[in-house]
N, C-alpha and C positions, 0 to 999 in steps of 0.2 A: 588465167581466165578473163578473157576478154573483153575488153570496155566496150558501151555506145551511148553512144552522147551525139550532143550535138540535132537533140530529139523537140518541136514545137508541140506539146501538150495542152491545150487549153484552160484556159485560168479555169470553172467549176471543175471537170477533170484532175487538174491537181490540187483540187481543195479537197476535192474526195475523199482521194489517193494520202492525201496528209492527214486526213482525217481516221482514215481506217490504222494509216502508220501509226500519229498516237497511241490510240485508241487498243493496239495490241501490245502494244512497247519495242515498237521496231524502227529502224532507220526509215530512210523514204529509201533510198537504193537500194532497204532486203525487201519491204513493201512490192515494190514494179516488180521484182524478179520473184516474191509466194505468187501475187496476181499471176503474172506472165507463166509459172508451171501450171497453177492452177489451170491456165484457158490451157493451156494442152495438152494436161491427163483429160478434161472432161471434152475436150477433141475425140484423141487416141480411144477412151470410151465410145463415144459416140459411133466412130468409126468401126470397134469390134462389134458394137450391138445391131450396126448398120449390115454386116459381113454375117453374123447370126440369122441375122431377119432372111436376106439377099436365100442363106443355105435354107434356111428350115419351106421359104418358098417355093426353091428349084429342089423338096425330096419329094413335095408333097404327091401321095398319090391318088390320079385321077382312078374312077373307075372307065371302062371301056366301053363306048356309045352301044352295045349291044346288052350292057348286064342290067334287070330291073330293078326296079326302084323297092324303095324299103321297109314300105307300103308290102309290096304283090308280096315281095322275101318271107316278108313276115303272114298273112297269112296263109299261102302255101306252106311253113310250118310247120301254122296251126291247125294244120286243116280248116281251112275257111272255103265256102263255098265261093265261086269267084260268077 
């Protein structure tokens, strides 16, 4: 396993992580690894959702410019006079 050291963490952030680690019965190292993993998972999910939304946007059907609007079509189907 690779070690990462010499991080300069602001005191307030360190205190927050330390509190989280204590509340979840983890060491500081395990808590930081868990937080990093969670951040990566969230980012992967965000990218997946963005890709899906892009695919949906690209696959939307748009009617040709000469197509009548829906009200006109319904009036025609129902036999209403124009």
